[in-house]
C-alpha positions as CSV (number, residue, x, y, z in Angstrom):
1,M,89.6,158.4,42.5
2,S,85.9,158.6,42.8
3,H,83.8,159.8,45.6
4,I,80.1,159.7,46.3
5,T,78.3,161.2,49.4
6,V,74.8,160.7,50.0
7,T,72.9,162.1,53.1
8,S,69.5,161.0,54.0
9,D,67.4,160.3,57.0
10,T,67.7,156.5,56.8
11,T,66.6,154.5,59.7
12,G,68.1,151.0,58.9
13,L,68.1,148.3,56.3
14,R,65.0,147.2,54.6
15,K,66.3,144.4,52.7
16,V,69.5,142.6,51.4
17,E,69.2,140.1,48.8
18,Y,71.5,138.2,46.3
19,R,70.7,138.4,42.6
20,S,72.4,135.7,40.4
21,S,74.0,136.5,37.2
22,Y,72.1,136.2,34.0
23,I,72.0,137.2,30.3
24,Y,69.9,140.1,29.5
25,T,68.5,140.5,26.0
26,G,67.0,143.8,24.9
27,S,64.1,144.6,22.6
28,S,66.7,145.0,19.8
29,G,67.8,141.4,20.3
30,H,71.3,142.4,21.5
31,S,72.4,140.3,24.7
32,Y,74.9,140.9,27.4
33,P,75.8,139.3,30.8
34,V,74.7,140.9,33.9
35,P,77.1,139.9,36.9
36,A,75.8,138.4,40.1
37,L,74.8,141.2,42.5
38,V,73.9,141.9,46.2
39,S,71.1,144.5,46.3
40,V,70.8,146.5,49.5
41,Q,67.7,148.7,50.3
42,F,67.5,151.2,53.2
43,N,64.6,152.5,55.0
44,G,63.7,156.2,54.8
45,G,63.0,156.6,50.9
46,D,63.9,154.7,47.7
47,I,67.6,154.4,48.7
48,R,69.2,151.3,47.0
49,M,72.6,149.9,46.4
50,A,73.7,147.2,44.2
51,L,77.2,145.7,44.6
52,R,79.0,143.2,42.4
53,I,79.8,140.1,44.4
54,E,83.6,141.2,44.6
55,D,82.7,144.5,46.2
56,A,80.1,143.0,48.5
57,E,82.7,140.6,49.9
58,A,85.3,143.5,50.3
59,L,82.6,145.6,52.2
60,L,81.7,142.5,54.4
61,Y,85.4,142.2,55.5
62,A,85.9,145.9,55.8
63,L,82.6,146.1,58.0
64,G,83.8,143.1,60.0
65,A,87.0,145.1,60.9
66,A,85.3,148.2,61.6
67,L,83.0,146.5,64.1
68,V,86.0,144.8,65.9
69,E,87.6,148.3,66.1
70,H,84.4,149.7,67.6
71,A,84.2,147.0,70.1
72,V,87.6,147.5,71.2
73,A,87.0,151.3,71.4
74,L,84.1,150.6,73.7
75,K,86.0,148.2,75.8
76,D,88.9,150.5,76.2
77,S,86.7,153.6,76.9
78,P,87.0,155.0,80.5
79,S,83.2,155.9,80.3
80,P,80.8,153.5,81.8
81,I,79.1,151.4,79.0
82,D,76.7,148.4,79.0
83,P,78.8,145.3,78.9
84,K,76.2,143.7,76.4
85,L,77.4,146.3,73.7
86,V,81.0,145.0,73.6
87,A,81.5,141.8,71.5
């Protein structure tokens, strides 16, 4: 199992963009395919993440599930909350 932890003073997303697949040809003439990627850049330094489409899709669904869990936790919380925060 792999594990990476990065701690930084990020303040949000700077940019998210799709990069289509292409064939890279190096100076030696050797070529290889580069898969389609989703590139994510964060504020607070040069913090970037490049995800293959399959990983970006898995992250999309996992984040959606986590946000629903968060909304339910806010709704079920006994502390007073702003109703606009609950989905």
